[in-house]
C-alpha positions as CSV (number, residue, x, y, z in Angstrom):
1,M,24.1,-20.1,-20.0
2,S,20.8,-21.4,-21.4
3,G,19.4,-19.8,-24.5
4,P,15.9,-18.4,-24.9
5,V,13.1,-20.8,-24.4
6,R,11.1,-21.5,-27.5
7,S,7.4,-20.5,-27.4
8,T,5.4,-23.7,-27.0
9,H,1.7,-24.3,-26.7
10,W,0.8,-26.7,-23.9
11,A,-0.9,-29.2,-26.3
12,S,2.3,-29.6,-28.3
13,V,4.3,-30.8,-25.3
14,A,4.3,-34.6,-25.8
15,E,4.8,-37.2,-23.2
16,G,8.4,-37.5,-22.0
17,G,8.4,-41.2,-21.1
18,F,7.4,-44.7,-22.4
19,A,4.7,-47.1,-21.5
20,F,7.2,-49.5,-20.1
21,G,8.5,-47.0,-17.6
22,L,5.0,-46.1,-16.5
23,W,4.0,-49.7,-15.9
24,L,7.4,-50.4,-14.2
25,L,6.9,-47.6,-11.6
26,Y,3.3,-48.6,-11.1
27,F,4.2,-52.2,-10.3
28,I,7.1,-51.1,-8.0
29,H,4.5,-49.0,-6.1
30,R,2.0,-51.8,-6.0
31,F,4.2,-54.6,-4.8
32,F,6.9,-52.7,-2.7
33,G,5.2,-49.5,-1.5
34,R,5.7,-45.8,-1.6
35,W,9.4,-45.4,-0.6
36,P,10.8,-48.0,-3.0
37,F,8.7,-46.2,-5.7
38,R,10.3,-42.9,-4.7
39,V,13.8,-44.3,-4.9
40,A,13.1,-45.7,-8.4
41,L,11.5,-42.4,-9.4
42,A,14.3,-40.1,-8.4
43,P,16.7,-40.9,-11.3
44,V,13.8,-40.6,-13.7
45,V,13.0,-37.1,-12.5
46,L,16.6,-36.1,-12.5
47,F,16.9,-37.2,-16.2
48,Y,13.7,-35.3,-17.0
49,V,14.8,-32.1,-15.3
50,A,18.2,-32.2,-17.0
51,R,16.6,-32.9,-20.4
52,H,13.6,-30.6,-20.5
53,R,14.7,-27.0,-20.5
54,L,11.2,-25.8,-21.2
55,A,9.8,-27.4,-18.1
56,R,12.7,-26.0,-16.0
57,A,12.2,-22.5,-17.3
58,A,8.4,-22.7,-16.8
59,S,8.8,-24.0,-13.2
60,R,11.3,-21.3,-12.4
61,E,9.1,-18.5,-13.8
62,Y,6.1,-19.8,-11.8
63,F,8.0,-19.7,-8.5
64,L,9.5,-16.3,-9.3
65,K,5.9,-15.1,-9.8
66,L,5.1,-16.5,-6.3
67,G,7.8,-14.3,-4.9
68,L,10.2,-17.2,-4.2
69,Q,13.8,-17.6,-5.3
70,P,13.8,-21.0,-7.0
71,T,16.8,-23.3,-7.1
72,W,17.5,-26.4,-9.1
73,L,16.1,-28.4,-6.1
74,T,12.9,-26.4,-6.3
75,T,12.4,-27.6,-9.9
76,F,13.2,-31.1,-8.9
77,R,10.6,-31.0,-6.1
78,H,8.1,-29.5,-8.4
79,I,8.4,-32.2,-11.1
80,T,8.7,-34.9,-8.5
81,A,5.3,-33.8,-7.1
82,F,3.9,-34.0,-10.6
83,A,5.3,-37.5,-11.1
84,E,3.9,-38.7,-7.7
85,T,0.5,-37.3,-8.7
86,I,0.6,-39.3,-11.9
87,M,1.2,-42.4,-9.9
88,D,-1.8,-41.5,-7.6
89,K,-3.9,-41.0,-10.7
90,T,-3.1,-44.6,-11.8
91,L,-3.8,-45.9,-8.3
92,A,-7.1,-44.1,-8.1
93,V,-8.3,-45.3,-11.5
94,A,-7.2,-48.8,-10.6
95,G,-9.2,-48.6,-7.4
96,R,-6.1,-48.9,-5.2
97,Y,-6.0,-45.5,-3.6
98,P,-7.4,-45.5,0.0
99,F,-10.6,-43.5,-0.4
100,H,-11.1,-43.3,3.4
101,R,-8.0,-41.1,3.7
102,I,-9.3,-38.4,1.4
103,R,-10.4,-35.2,3.2
104,F,-13.2,-32.9,2.0
105,T,-14.1,-29.2,2.3
106,G,-17.4,-27.9,1.0
107,R,-18.8,-31.3,0.5
108,E,-22.3,-29.9,1.4
109,V,-22.3,-28.0,-1.9
110,M,-22.3,-31.2,-3.8
111,L,-24.6,-33.1,-1.4
112,E,-27.2,-30.4,-1.6
113,S,-27.0,-30.3,-5.4
114,M,-27.3,-34.1,-5.7
115,A,-30.2,-34.2,-3.3
116,Q,-32.0,-31.6,-5.4
117,K,-30.9,-33.3,-8.7
118,K,-29.3,-30.0,-9.6
119,G,-26.4,-30.4,-12.0
120,G,-23.7,-27.9,-12.9
121,V,-20.3,-27.1,-14.3
122,L,-17.3,-28.0,-12.1
123,V,-14.4,-25.7,-13.1
124,T,-11.0,-27.0,-12.1
125,A,-7.3,-26.5,-12.9
126,H,-4.3,-28.6,-13.6
127,M,-3.6,-29.0,-9.9
128,G,-3.2,-32.0,-7.7
129,C,-4.8,-35.3,-8.4
130,L,-8.4,-34.8,-9.7
131,E,-8.7,-38.6,-10.4
132,V,-9.1,-39.4,-6.7
133,C,-12.6,-38.0,-7.1
134,R,-13.3,-40.8,-9.6
135,L,-13.4,-43.0,-6.5
136,A,-16.4,-41.1,-5.2
137,A,-18.0,-40.9,-8.7
138,E,-17.8,-44.7,-9.1
139,R,-19.8,-45.2,-5.9
140,K,-23.5,-45.9,-6.3
141,D,-24.5,-42.7,-4.6
142,G,-21.6,-40.6,-6.1
143,P,-22.0,-37.7,-8.4
144,K,-22.2,-38.4,-12.2
145,L,-19.2,-36.7,-13.9
146,N,-18.7,-35.9,-17.5
147,V,-15.1,-34.7,-18.0
148,L,-14.1,-32.5,-20.9
149,V,-10.5,-33.3,-21.8
150,H,-7.8,-32.9,-24.4
151,T,-5.7,-36.1,-24.2
152,Q,-4.2,-36.4,-27.7
153,H,-0.8,-35.2,-26.4
154,A,-0.8,-37.9,-23.7
155,E,-2.0,-41.0,-25.5
156,V,0.3,-43.5,-23.7
157,F,-0.7,-42.4,-20.2
158,N,-4.4,-42.3,-21.0
159,S,-4.2,-45.7,-22.7
160,M,-2.7,-47.0,-19.4
161,L,-5.6,-45.5,-17.4
162,K,-8.1,-47.1,-19.7
163,R,-6.5,-50.5,-19.3
164,L,-6.6,-50.1,-15.5
165,D,-10.3,-49.3,-15.5
166,P,-12.0,-50.2,-18.8
167,H,-15.5,-50.0,-17.3
168,S,-15.2,-46.6,-15.7
169,Q,-18.5,-44.8,-15.1
170,V,-16.8,-41.4,-15.5
171,K,-17.3,-40.2,-19.1
172,L,-14.4,-38.5,-20.9
173,L,-15.3,-36.2,-23.8
174,Q,-12.6,-34.8,-26.1
175,V,-12.9,-31.0,-26.3
176,T,-11.3,-31.2,-29.8
177,D,-14.4,-33.1,-31.0
178,F,-16.9,-30.7,-29.4
179,A,-20.0,-30.4,-31.6
180,P,-23.5,-28.9,-31.2
181,S,-24.8,-32.4,-30.6
182,T,-22.3,-32.7,-27.7
183,A,-23.6,-29.4,-26.2
184,A,-27.2,-30.7,-26.4
185,M,-26.2,-34.0,-24.8
186,L,-24.4,-32.1,-21.9
187,S,-27.5,-29.9,-21.4
188,E,-29.6,-33.1,-21.0
189,K,-27.1,-34.5,-18.5
190,V,-27.0,-31.3,-16.4
191,D,-30.8,-31.1,-16.4
192,A,-30.7,-34.7,-15.1
193,G,-28.5,-33.6,-12.2
194,E,-25.1,-34.6,-13.6
195,F,-21.9,-32.5,-13.7
196,V,-19.6,-31.3,-16.4
197,V,-15.9,-31.0,-15.4
198,I,-13.7,-28.7,-17.3
199,A,-10.2,-27.2,-16.6
200,A,-10.2,-23.4,-16.9
201,D,-6.5,-22.6,-16.8
202,R,-5.3,-23.4,-20.3
203,V,-5.9,-21.4,-23.5
204,P,-7.8,-23.1,-26.4
205,L,-5.9,-25.1,-29.0
206,S,-6.4,-22.5,-31.7
207,D,-6.7,-18.9,-30.4
208,S,-9.0,-16.4,-32.1
209,S,-10.5,-13.1,-31.1
210,G,-12.8,-13.4,-28.1
211,R,-11.7,-16.9,-27.0
212,T,-9.3,-15.7,-24.3
213,V,-9.2,-12.8,-21.8
214,A,-6.4,-11.5,-19.7
215,A,-6.6,-11.5,-15.9
216,P,-4.2,-10.6,-13.2
217,F,-2.5,-13.8,-11.9
218,L,0.5,-13.9,-9.6
219,G,1.4,-10.3,-10.2
220,A,1.2,-10.4,-14.0
221,Q,-1.4,-10.6,-16.8
222,A,-2.1,-14.2,-17.8
223,Y,-4.5,-15.5,-20.5
224,F,-7.4,-17.7,-19.6
225,P,-10.1,-19.3,-21.9
226,I,-13.7,-18.0,-21.8
227,G,-14.9,-21.3,-23.2
228,P,-15.8,-22.8,-19.7
229,W,-17.9,-19.7,-19.0
230,I,-19.7,-19.7,-22.3
231,L,-20.5,-23.4,-21.7
232,A,-21.9,-22.7,-18.3
233,S,-23.9,-19.8,-19.7
234,A,-25.4,-22.0,-22.4
235,L,-26.2,-24.8,-19.9
236,K,-27.9,-22.2,-17.6
237,C,-26.5,-23.9,-14.5
238,Q,-24.4,-23.3,-11.4
239,V,-20.6,-23.2,-11.5
240,I,-18.6,-24.8,-8.7
241,L,-14.8,-24.6,-8.2
242,F,-13.4,-28.1,-7.8
243,T,-9.8,-28.8,-6.7
244,V,-7.8,-31.7,-5.2
245,L,-4.6,-30.7,-3.5
246,H,-2.0,-32.5,-1.4
247,E,-2.4,-32.3,2.3
248,E,0.2,-34.2,4.3
249,D,0.1,-37.8,3.1
250,T,-3.2,-37.6,1.3
251,Y,-5.4,-35.1,-0.7
252,R,-8.1,-32.6,0.2
253,V,-11.0,-32.3,-2.2
254,R,-12.6,-28.9,-2.2
255,F,-15.9,-27.6,-3.6
256,E,-16.8,-23.9,-3.6
257,K,-19.8,-22.5,-5.4
258,L,-18.7,-19.5,-7.6
259,T,-22.1,-18.6,-9.0
260,D,-25.6,-19.9,-9.5
261,R,-25.7,-18.7,-13.1
262,V,-23.3,-17.3,-15.6
263,E,-24.7,-14.2,-17.4
264,L,-23.0,-13.2,-20.6
265,P,-25.1,-10.4,-22.2
266,R,-25.1,-10.3,-26.0
267,G,-22.6,-7.7,-27.3
268,K,-20.7,-7.7,-23.9
269,R,-19.8,-11.3,-23.8
270,E,-16.0,-10.9,-23.4
271,A,-16.3,-8.1,-20.8
272,A,-18.7,-10.2,-18.8
273,A,-16.6,-13.3,-19.1
274,A,-13.6,-11.3,-17.9
275,V,-15.4,-10.8,-14.5
276,Y,-15.8,-14.6,-14.0
277,V,-12.3,-15.3,-15.3
278,T,-10.8,-12.7,-12.9
279,Q,-12.7,-14.3,-10.0
280,Y,-11.4,-17.7,-11.0
281,A,-7.8,-16.5,-11.4
282,Q,-7.9,-15.0,-7.9
283,K,-9.1,-18.3,-6.4
284,L,-6.4,-20.1,-8.4
285,E,-3.7,-17.8,-7.1
286,Q,-4.8,-18.4,-3.5
287,L,-4.5,-22.2,-4.1
288,C,-1.1,-21.8,-5.7
289,R,0.2,-19.8,-2.7
290,E,-1.3,-22.4,-0.3
291,S,0.1,-25.4,-2.2
292,P,2.7,-24.2,-4.6
293,Y,4.1,-27.5,-5.8
294,D,0.6,-28.7,-6.9
295,W,0.2,-26.5,-10.0
296,F,1.3,-28.4,-13.1
297,N,1.6,-26.1,-16.1
298,F,5.1,-26.7,-17.5
299,F,5.0,-24.2,-20.4
300,P,5.3,-20.4,-20.8
301,F,2.0,-19.7,-19.0
302,W,2.2,-15.9,-19.1
303,E,3.0,-15.7,-22.8
304,P,0.2,-14.3,-25.0
305,P,-1.5,-17.1,-27.0
306,R,-0.6,-17.4,-30.6
307,A,-2.7,-18.4,-33.6
């Protein structure tokens, strides 16, 4: 019987592979196609599932929260979906993912905003393959994206992405280096009709009072950051939910406007933010139930954040 799972913050979970393995799988896919890639991937996933007890436990907890009875095969499928998504990220960044196959829902939300030069905050989650939208962003008439990321725990993978597309027009900004000057720069970009992309389903690197709020998610209280909503309030802009989930043999990109403006009254900031967080958590739950293998948070998600 497995022992208790050690509490682990998501940012402390390092990469489980090596650059050589990433490049090998990439070239297998590039020169031989999807099925040879899947054959080569299977033993890698088997090794990962056997080795990483934390990921197994987190995946099992998630599916139990969905009301399903997970088996070892469920975990294997879950992590395989994650691994295939990583490959699609590399293909998208390298310009090798077939853009014409991508399907869209709510595209008019973005088209209207771009026509009016109205920027905003795109809140997303660690679901599916967000990088396929870089294909649209790299087009001359595509939206201008500024992505807030924390990549210090995934340096090998992100180094690979940079080598595949060293001249990307999508700007990545480290959230750990966020300064007042960065906020001012983002405000200028939103005013110019650009978009700020931020994931809203992981707690901050260092928790302190007021930085997270609890919201019902899959039948239990989970903790979400209020940072994205504070940012949207400061930028005085619209907030759009942005997701990219598997659909058959491709992805569906979805845009849904959540609000035209985030209002966080002084003295009631946390309570007001909780309303937006709850709305986001409800949308995230709907997406997880619709596409359960597309949510990739392999750590104790429902555990209260620690300092």
